[in-house]
C-alpha positions, 0 to 999 in steps of 0.5 A, a space after each residue: 581661577 581654578 573652578 571649585 570641585 562639585 558633587 551632587 547628593 541627597 541629604 539623608 540626616 540633619 543634626 544641629 548645623 550639620 548635614 549628612 549627604 549621601 553622594 551620587 554614583 560618580 564621586 571622582 577621587 572621593 573614597 566614601 559614599 557620604 559626607 558630613 557637610 555644613 551649609 554655606 552662609 549664602 543659603 542662610 542669607 537668602 532664606 534657603 533651608 536645607 532638609 532631609 531628602 533635599 538634592 544638593 550641590 556640595 563644594 570642595 569635598 575633603 578627600 581625607 576628612 570626608 567633609 564638604 559644604 552645601 553650596 545649593 539646593 536643587 528644586 524640590 518635587 514635594 515637601 512635608 513640614 511634619 516630618 520635615 522632608 523633601 522630594 517624597 513619592 509616597 507614605 508608607 502607613 504601618 499599623 499593627 493588626 494586633 498588639 496593640 489592637 487596631 483602632 479604627 478611629 486612630 487609623 482613620 486619623 492617620 489616613 486622613 493626615 496621609 491623604 492631605 499630603 497629596 502623596 500616594 498612600 501604602 497601607 501595611 498591617 504588621 503582626 498579622 501572624 497574631 490574627 487568624 486568616 478569617 480576621 484578616 479577611 474581615 479587616 481587608 473587607 472593612 478597609 476596602 470599603 474605606 478605599 484601601 487595599 492593605 498589605 498584611 505582613 509579619 516582620 517576626 515571621 518574614 511574611 510578605 516583607 519581600 512584596 512590600 520591599 518591591 513597592 518601595 523600590 526606587 522611591 523615596 518613602 516616608 514611614 509613619 504610624 503609631 508607636 509600637 506597631 513595629 516600624 523600627 523592626 520593619 526597617 531592620 528587616 528590610 535593611 539588614 545590618 542597620 540595627 535600629 533600636 526597638 521598643 516594646 508595647 507598654 503593658 499598662 497602656 497597650 501602646 508603643 514606646 517611642 524609639 525614633 527621635 529624628 528623621 533620617 533616610 535609609 538606603 534600601 537594598 533594591 534601590 530607593 530611600 526610606 524615611 523613618 519618622 518619630 512615632 506619635 499617636 495623634 497626628 494633627 489635622 491642619 486642613 481647612 473644613 472645605 478640603 476635609 471631605 476630599 481626604 476620604 476616598 469614600 467621600 471622594 467617590 460620592 463627590 465624583 458621581 454627584 454634586 451637593 446642592 450648595 457649593 460650600 456644603 460641609 456635608 454636615 446637615 445641608 439638604 440635598 448632600 451627596 456625601 452625608 449618609 450611611 458609610 462607616 467613617 462618616 462619624 469620623 468625618 464629623 469629629 474631624 470636621 468639628 476639629 477643623 472648624 474650631 481650628 479655622 475659627 481660632 486662625 481667624 480670631 488670632 489675626 483679629 487684634 480685637 478678638 476676645 476669644 481663645 481656643 480651650 481644649 476639653 480633652 478627647 479631641 473636643 474643644 470650645 472657645 471662651 473669653 480671654 482674660 485681661 491678664 495685663 491688668 494683673 501682671 506683676 511688674 518686674 523688679 527692673 521696672 519697679 526700680 526704674 519707676 523708683 529712681 524716676 520718683 526720687 529724681 522728680 522729688 528732688 527737682 
């Protein structure tokens, strides 16, 4: 039996049940760099999903129709769920120095989310041409106390974009950040002729409009891949209360140089705590901790069938628990159920 032709490559986009695969260098007789592929039924049966960033084996490439079938998924070095992407090396977090104005709380939330992935975090501040050099220095000093050394760029003026490109070389990077900070414009700058759609900042809200709708990997001119992700304003924090402090570099430093009195210290009001103290983002930590504690309580209660509480949002990141309503007692019966009961009533009456 003749062996099936096989190639390897990277999934750069997923849409419906089709996968766009960028092939590795040795493509044999195939006169294209990408194939539109389906997934073998066998992979679905064994529960093996295919996501953007996956290294895959493609069987029976079609040299005329640019089609193929994914036969296997190679082991992943890393995996993110939101966005769904595999084999990432680092996260490029992009914010704007102005327009929209830099919001410390929002930036802090994104940083904590990025830290929770366990990947390297590269912080980049776009639109730096809109702030003075003195303002840049103030921002730089402030963020250095947070544990970060931001790269100031301006896509509009092509300022330091070459320096940023060097930090992305030969790596798979996820681009993240709030809407309207210039992520799509940055990709257009780093990868010429890609022509991504660019949105504008809303004049009413001072926030950006979403332009990216799905995750997609783009090849960088100097090697490496860059993943654009849908913009969002408030990323979910799904870490446990005991893990949260380790996603703040300032708190990690304090924990590395000392120990709290209690092993299960949440660094809130416990005595002899080395984390609690006068550092700028400690207030952010307390807000995120409350959210994490509420989330953990909700998860615990959802696994308890006898739980009578449910989580209720109060807005502005606050939440509380309130009793569940016994809705089953007051739920209206469907017409189908009513007809079945009526038919049964007539049958019993005739008997």
